[in-house]
PLY file of the C-alpha trace (Angstrom):
ply
format ascii 1.0
element vertex 409
property float x
property float y
property float z
element edge 408
property int vertex1
property int vertex2
end_header
64.76 -140.31 45.94
66.37 -137.22 44.11
64.49 -134.58 42.95
65.26 -132.44 39.60
63.95 -130.16 37.08
60.78 -131.72 35.80
60.13 -134.32 38.65
56.58 -134.79 39.16
55.44 -135.27 42.77
51.95 -136.78 41.41
53.55 -139.86 39.47
56.32 -140.06 42.18
54.07 -140.41 45.43
51.53 -142.78 44.31
49.10 -140.47 42.52
48.41 -138.57 45.75
45.63 -136.28 44.97
47.40 -133.21 47.14
49.90 -133.43 44.08
47.60 -133.91 41.01
47.57 -130.34 40.05
50.82 -128.54 38.57
53.37 -129.99 41.07
56.14 -130.30 39.38
59.70 -129.08 39.99
60.29 -125.84 38.00
62.92 -124.44 39.60
65.31 -125.32 42.73
67.13 -122.58 44.52
70.14 -123.82 46.85
70.60 -120.27 48.22
67.28 -120.66 50.27
66.63 -124.16 50.27
63.34 -123.61 48.35
61.38 -125.38 45.51
59.19 -123.83 43.03
56.71 -125.75 41.05
54.80 -125.37 38.23
51.48 -124.18 39.83
53.55 -121.24 41.50
53.90 -123.28 44.96
56.81 -122.57 46.56
58.33 -124.34 49.25
61.18 -124.50 51.59
63.38 -127.21 53.53
61.42 -129.00 56.21
57.82 -127.79 54.56
55.28 -130.50 54.49
52.50 -130.59 51.61
49.96 -133.08 52.06
50.34 -136.48 53.46
53.27 -138.72 52.30
53.12 -142.03 50.64
54.32 -145.10 52.39
57.08 -144.96 49.94
59.72 -141.52 51.95
59.13 -144.63 54.48
58.96 -143.74 58.37
58.07 -140.03 57.56
54.23 -140.53 57.38
53.93 -141.84 60.87
55.37 -138.80 61.85
53.16 -136.52 60.37
50.22 -138.64 61.26
51.34 -138.54 64.93
51.60 -134.57 64.38
48.16 -134.50 63.19
46.68 -136.69 65.89
48.41 -134.27 68.83
47.83 -130.81 67.35
44.54 -131.16 65.46
42.81 -134.24 67.00
43.32 -133.70 70.58
39.57 -134.75 71.41
40.77 -138.48 70.12
43.68 -138.38 72.67
41.29 -137.51 75.41
39.24 -140.50 75.16
39.75 -142.59 78.02
38.80 -145.74 76.28
42.35 -147.41 75.30
40.89 -149.25 72.47
39.73 -146.40 70.73
43.29 -144.36 71.67
45.59 -146.30 72.92
48.66 -143.38 71.79
50.20 -141.93 74.79
53.32 -139.46 73.42
56.02 -137.54 74.51
56.80 -134.01 73.37
60.25 -132.44 72.62
61.74 -129.93 74.66
60.70 -127.33 71.94
57.20 -128.42 72.06
56.84 -126.48 75.79
57.60 -123.50 74.68
55.75 -120.33 72.96
52.68 -120.82 70.58
51.61 -124.27 71.36
48.50 -125.16 73.40
47.65 -128.23 75.26
47.19 -128.10 78.58
47.20 -131.67 79.67
50.72 -131.43 80.78
51.26 -133.53 83.90
55.07 -134.79 83.32
57.92 -132.72 82.46
61.45 -134.18 82.13
64.38 -131.86 81.44
67.20 -133.75 80.24
69.95 -131.01 79.92
70.36 -127.64 82.20
68.56 -124.70 80.99
70.34 -121.43 81.72
67.68 -119.08 80.48
64.68 -117.99 82.74
62.30 -117.15 80.35
62.67 -120.82 78.73
62.01 -122.22 82.18
59.11 -120.16 82.95
57.43 -121.05 79.50
58.22 -125.03 80.20
56.59 -125.23 83.53
54.07 -122.89 82.74
52.31 -124.96 80.13
52.60 -127.59 83.25
50.94 -125.39 85.44
47.95 -124.89 83.01
44.57 -126.18 84.72
43.49 -129.65 82.76
40.93 -130.48 80.48
38.56 -133.71 80.58
37.23 -135.76 77.66
34.80 -133.14 77.17
37.04 -130.28 76.78
35.99 -128.83 80.31
38.33 -127.03 81.95
39.02 -128.94 85.50
39.16 -125.47 87.72
37.83 -125.06 91.12
34.23 -124.42 89.98
34.01 -128.24 88.74
36.30 -129.72 91.24
36.15 -127.75 94.54
39.25 -128.51 96.73
40.31 -131.70 94.60
41.41 -129.09 91.94
44.73 -129.38 93.70
44.88 -133.32 93.39
44.05 -133.24 89.47
45.86 -130.35 88.45
49.40 -132.14 89.58
52.65 -131.43 87.69
55.50 -133.74 87.92
58.80 -132.34 87.04
62.01 -134.63 86.86
64.59 -131.93 87.39
68.15 -132.59 85.68
69.64 -130.09 88.43
69.21 -130.85 92.25
65.77 -130.54 93.64
66.74 -128.04 96.06
68.24 -125.64 93.76
65.26 -126.31 91.38
63.06 -125.51 93.85
64.39 -122.30 95.01
64.91 -121.34 91.54
61.00 -121.95 90.61
60.01 -120.26 93.87
62.21 -117.21 92.85
60.36 -117.03 89.85
57.01 -117.25 91.27
58.09 -114.45 94.14
58.83 -112.21 91.06
55.93 -112.91 89.22
53.68 -112.51 92.35
55.58 -109.41 93.55
52.33 -107.19 94.22
50.80 -109.45 95.87
50.14 -109.29 99.65
52.56 -111.31 101.89
51.07 -110.97 105.40
47.56 -111.18 107.22
46.58 -107.80 108.77
43.03 -106.43 109.36
44.09 -103.95 106.11
43.81 -107.10 104.04
40.10 -107.16 104.32
39.48 -103.43 104.58
37.49 -101.83 101.85
37.05 -105.22 100.20
33.71 -106.03 98.41
32.35 -109.36 99.40
29.26 -111.09 98.82
27.38 -113.84 100.44
25.48 -117.01 99.17
22.48 -115.03 97.92
24.65 -112.43 96.02
24.22 -109.63 98.32
27.50 -107.59 98.78
28.97 -105.52 101.06
31.84 -103.28 101.77
33.78 -104.58 104.59
34.65 -101.39 106.73
37.23 -100.98 109.31
35.27 -102.57 112.51
34.65 -105.65 110.54
38.21 -106.12 108.67
39.63 -106.17 112.53
37.15 -109.04 113.67
38.00 -110.76 110.71
41.64 -110.32 111.62
41.41 -110.94 115.21
38.86 -114.11 114.78
41.94 -115.78 112.57
44.53 -114.93 115.33
42.22 -116.62 118.22
41.80 -119.80 115.66
45.60 -120.31 115.45
45.37 -119.49 111.59
47.87 -116.65 111.61
51.37 -116.43 113.64
52.92 -113.06 115.12
54.16 -112.11 111.71
50.80 -112.35 110.02
51.93 -115.48 108.09
49.29 -118.31 107.58
49.85 -121.62 109.84
49.89 -124.98 109.34
46.46 -124.99 111.01
45.00 -123.02 108.55
46.34 -125.17 105.73
45.26 -128.47 107.14
41.51 -126.65 107.84
41.28 -125.78 104.60
42.06 -129.00 103.13
39.24 -130.47 105.26
36.79 -127.57 104.70
36.89 -126.50 108.12
37.94 -122.65 107.98
36.32 -120.67 110.63
35.38 -117.34 109.78
34.19 -114.27 111.89
30.46 -114.66 113.11
30.04 -110.88 111.16
31.11 -112.49 107.97
29.77 -115.94 108.32
27.70 -115.95 105.19
30.35 -114.43 103.28
33.12 -117.19 104.15
34.11 -118.17 100.35
34.67 -114.46 99.85
37.12 -114.04 103.03
38.64 -117.07 101.93
39.16 -115.82 98.51
40.88 -112.70 99.90
43.19 -114.99 102.05
44.35 -116.66 99.51
45.61 -113.81 97.82
48.65 -114.02 100.08
51.62 -114.97 99.00
52.96 -118.11 101.17
55.91 -119.72 99.81
55.00 -122.80 101.87
52.13 -122.90 99.78
53.59 -122.74 96.63
56.45 -124.98 97.26
56.78 -127.83 95.13
56.41 -131.37 96.97
59.23 -133.25 96.44
58.13 -136.70 94.96
61.35 -138.06 95.82
60.53 -138.62 99.33
57.21 -140.96 98.29
57.87 -144.46 97.22
55.27 -145.56 94.38
54.55 -148.94 93.49
53.91 -149.46 89.89
51.63 -152.08 88.67
52.28 -154.02 85.26
49.31 -153.91 83.08
49.80 -157.03 80.94
47.00 -156.34 78.31
49.25 -153.22 77.65
52.49 -155.20 77.37
50.74 -157.58 74.78
49.61 -155.10 72.74
51.06 -154.90 69.42
51.66 -151.23 69.44
53.85 -151.57 72.75
55.73 -154.26 71.03
56.62 -152.04 67.91
57.62 -149.30 70.03
59.60 -151.42 72.80
61.43 -152.93 69.87
62.59 -149.67 68.48
63.49 -148.35 72.39
65.16 -151.08 73.64
68.80 -151.43 72.31
71.01 -150.20 73.96
73.74 -147.17 72.92
76.87 -147.95 72.65
79.45 -144.85 72.64
82.93 -144.84 71.04
85.30 -142.28 72.16
88.15 -141.34 69.52
91.39 -139.53 70.40
94.72 -139.11 68.99
96.77 -141.83 70.39
100.07 -139.95 69.68
99.16 -136.97 71.30
97.90 -138.99 74.40
101.39 -140.68 74.32
103.21 -137.00 74.37
101.12 -135.86 77.08
101.26 -138.73 79.34
105.53 -138.88 79.10
105.04 -135.31 79.89
102.93 -135.49 83.16
104.69 -138.45 84.53
108.32 -136.88 83.73
106.99 -134.08 85.82
105.24 -135.68 88.42
106.59 -139.33 89.02
109.15 -139.65 91.68
110.33 -143.06 92.68
111.29 -143.47 95.99
114.35 -145.50 97.35
113.45 -148.81 98.43
114.69 -150.25 102.12
114.47 -153.64 103.60
113.88 -154.33 107.00
114.97 -157.31 108.89
114.31 -158.41 112.16
115.64 -161.48 114.32
114.96 -162.96 117.87
113.53 -165.50 120.04
110.10 -166.92 121.20
109.81 -167.37 124.86
108.88 -171.06 125.65
106.42 -170.23 128.29
104.29 -167.29 128.17
100.81 -166.21 129.26
97.66 -166.59 127.19
97.43 -162.47 127.09
101.21 -162.10 125.89
100.30 -164.40 123.31
97.63 -162.63 122.01
99.47 -159.42 122.37
102.54 -160.51 120.62
104.78 -159.95 123.30
106.14 -163.31 123.70
108.26 -162.46 120.75
111.58 -161.08 121.80
113.79 -158.80 119.59
117.17 -159.27 119.64
118.69 -157.39 116.60
117.40 -155.79 113.35
118.27 -153.43 110.60
117.61 -151.51 107.70
119.28 -151.82 104.18
118.72 -150.37 101.27
119.08 -152.00 97.74
122.84 -150.80 97.59
123.10 -154.06 99.26
122.04 -156.12 96.70
119.30 -158.18 98.52
117.45 -160.02 95.48
114.48 -161.61 95.28
113.93 -164.97 93.54
114.97 -164.28 89.76
112.08 -166.72 88.74
109.23 -164.25 89.63
107.97 -163.04 86.45
105.42 -159.53 86.44
103.81 -158.33 83.12
104.15 -154.63 83.80
102.71 -153.97 80.23
99.99 -156.29 80.35
98.93 -154.94 83.75
98.70 -151.38 82.68
96.83 -152.48 79.69
94.10 -153.70 81.84
94.24 -150.74 84.14
94.09 -148.30 81.45
92.23 -149.86 78.26
95.22 -148.81 76.30
96.86 -151.07 73.53
100.56 -152.63 74.35
101.82 -150.43 71.90
100.85 -147.40 73.53
101.90 -148.50 76.99
105.55 -149.21 75.61
105.83 -145.88 73.93
104.52 -144.30 77.19
107.31 -146.42 79.50
110.05 -146.32 77.24
109.45 -142.26 76.88
110.19 -141.52 80.45
113.16 -139.75 81.46
115.77 -142.57 82.88
116.52 -139.87 85.76
112.61 -140.23 87.17
113.59 -143.83 87.92
116.69 -142.84 90.25
115.50 -143.05 93.38
115.58 -140.21 95.72
115.70 -140.45 99.76
112.21 -140.23 100.67
0 1
1 2
2 3
3 4
4 5
5 6
6 7
7 8
8 9
9 10
10 11
11 12
12 13
13 14
14 15
15 16
16 17
17 18
18 19
19 20
20 21
21 22
22 23
23 24
24 25
25 26
26 27
27 28
28 29
29 30
30 31
31 32
32 33
33 34
34 35
35 36
36 37
37 38
38 39
39 40
40 41
41 42
42 43
43 44
44 45
45 46
46 47
47 48
48 49
49 50
50 51
51 52
52 53
53 54
54 55
55 56
56 57
57 58
58 59
59 60
60 61
61 62
62 63
63 64
64 65
65 66
66 67
67 68
68 69
69 70
70 71
71 72
72 73
73 74
74 75
75 76
76 77
77 78
78 79
79 80
80 81
81 82
82 83
83 84
84 85
85 86
86 87
87 88
88 89
89 90
90 91
91 92
92 93
93 94
94 95
95 96
96 97
97 98
98 99
99 100
100 101
101 102
102 103
103 104
104 105
105 106
106 107
107 108
108 109
109 110
110 111
111 112
112 113
113 114
114 115
115 116
116 117
117 118
118 119
119 120
120 121
121 122
122 123
123 124
124 125
125 126
126 127
127 128
128 129
129 130
130 131
131 132
132 133
133 134
134 135
135 136
136 137
137 138
138 139
139 140
140 141
141 142
142 143
143 144
144 145
145 146
146 147
147 148
148 149
149 150
150 151
151 152
152 153
153 154
154 155
155 156
156 157
157 158
158 159
159 160
160 161
161 162
162 163
163 164
164 165
165 166
166 167
167 168
168 169
169 170
170 171
171 172
172 173
173 174
174 175
175 176
176 177
177 178
178 179
179 180
180 181
181 182
182 183
183 184
184 185
185 186
186 187
187 188
188 189
189 190
190 191
191 192
192 193
193 194
194 195
195 196
196 197
197 198
198 199
199 200
200 201
201 202
202 203
203 204
204 205
205 206
206 207
207 208
208 209
209 210
210 211
211 212
212 213
213 214
214 215
215 216
216 217
217 218
218 219
219 220
220 221
221 222
222 223
223 224
224 225
225 226
226 227
227 228
228 229
229 230
230 231
231 232
232 233
233 234
234 235
235 236
236 237
237 238
238 239
239 240
240 241
241 242
242 243
243 244
244 245
245 246
246 247
247 248
248 249
249 250
250 251
251 252
252 253
253 254
254 255
255 256
256 257
257 258
258 259
259 260
260 261
261 262
262 263
263 264
264 265
265 266
266 267
267 268
268 269
269 270
270 271
271 272
272 273
273 274
274 275
275 276
276 277
277 278
278 279
279 280
280 281
281 282
282 283
283 284
284 285
285 286
286 287
287 288
288 289
289 290
290 291
291 292
292 293
293 294
294 295
295 296
296 297
297 298
298 299
299 300
300 301
301 302
302 303
303 304
304 305
305 306
306 307
307 308
308 309
309 310
310 311
311 312
312 313
313 314
314 315
315 316
316 317
317 318
318 319
319 320
320 321
321 322
322 323
323 324
324 325
325 326
326 327
327 328
328 329
329 330
330 331
331 332
332 333
333 334
334 335
335 336
336 337
337 338
338 339
339 340
340 341
341 342
342 343
343 344
344 345
345 346
346 347
347 348
348 349
349 350
350 351
351 352
352 353
353 354
354 355
355 356
356 357
357 358
358 359
359 360
360 361
361 362
362 363
363 364
364 365
365 366
366 367
367 368
368 369
369 370
370 371
371 372
372 373
373 374
374 375
375 376
376 377
377 378
378 379
379 380
380 381
381 382
382 383
383 384
384 385
385 386
386 387
387 388
388 389
389 390
390 391
391 392
392 393
393 394
394 395
395 396
396 397
397 398
398 399
399 400
400 401
401 402
402 403
403 404
404 405
405 406
406 407
407 408
């Protein structure tokens, strides 16, 4: 639909209330792609006012989806598929700055990203703690140790997993450069810790040494002060032991230990190492919404490559003239006799044939094959290259004749 001076949005939108008061085109400015109405409202290309009627078709669905995602997130968080069957995929730009949705669990990068800032923005969105259907933040206070099993981000990386993980590790290391990297007695010295009753105490040098020594005895740190696998195993089982002097302040001590930057604890898990069995839900497959979606995304894409045939022929001829070399053809003729009595081993080894004479001849001796043999060279090249017969003929006839003069090889 073309819009011009005097165009009335109210009349042409099916009498939508949003366009009732003065939405008549007053001026169109192609310099900044803007439209000004009689009521003083000025919009630019891409702006949307109100809702769109079922007539500018397909766009209204996009607006409704936008409103659902950005304004009605509570409905999306409803776990009842009958009330909210919608699931959505965000485009790349939605994971950048200025967007607030903590429930991002999968990120699929469809192209290589060269911007470190953009990578940090994208992954950072998925690293936020999620919220439940009531809007409550799913942190350690609510989930305890299960916080790490619920808040899981899966990244389908376009680059190799190793390089992606190393790049992510580098970014994390830079972001936490001020965090300690080893467990020592000084890590605990001077820290304020509290017990389950809220009573606070400052860790003195002697207590700090006791905490560190107890961790060594329990096998929680190695010679370099790095946390061991045993520590992480006990932590996952809520079985970490602390020194008797601070037994009532175990949670506070563990918080101090968790301030250590350990690349193993931060290392992303390679999901490709696990087999996942998918279960098909017949009810979801039968939903009209899914059928409509599948009808839109199921057609296969077909790509056509267009190129200049003349340029291709010229470059092919030039390449063949430079690189094609035809070797001289030789025929090897051997004659001999087969001994009548030979052992089984001789027969298997082929030694029962005794050569009497042999010779090597080149094509100058004019040894001819049967003249009835036909070979469609052009047709063979058409099948192998996908070019037209005309293009193949042009290439063959364009090759210099000297190329086909045999050389001693």
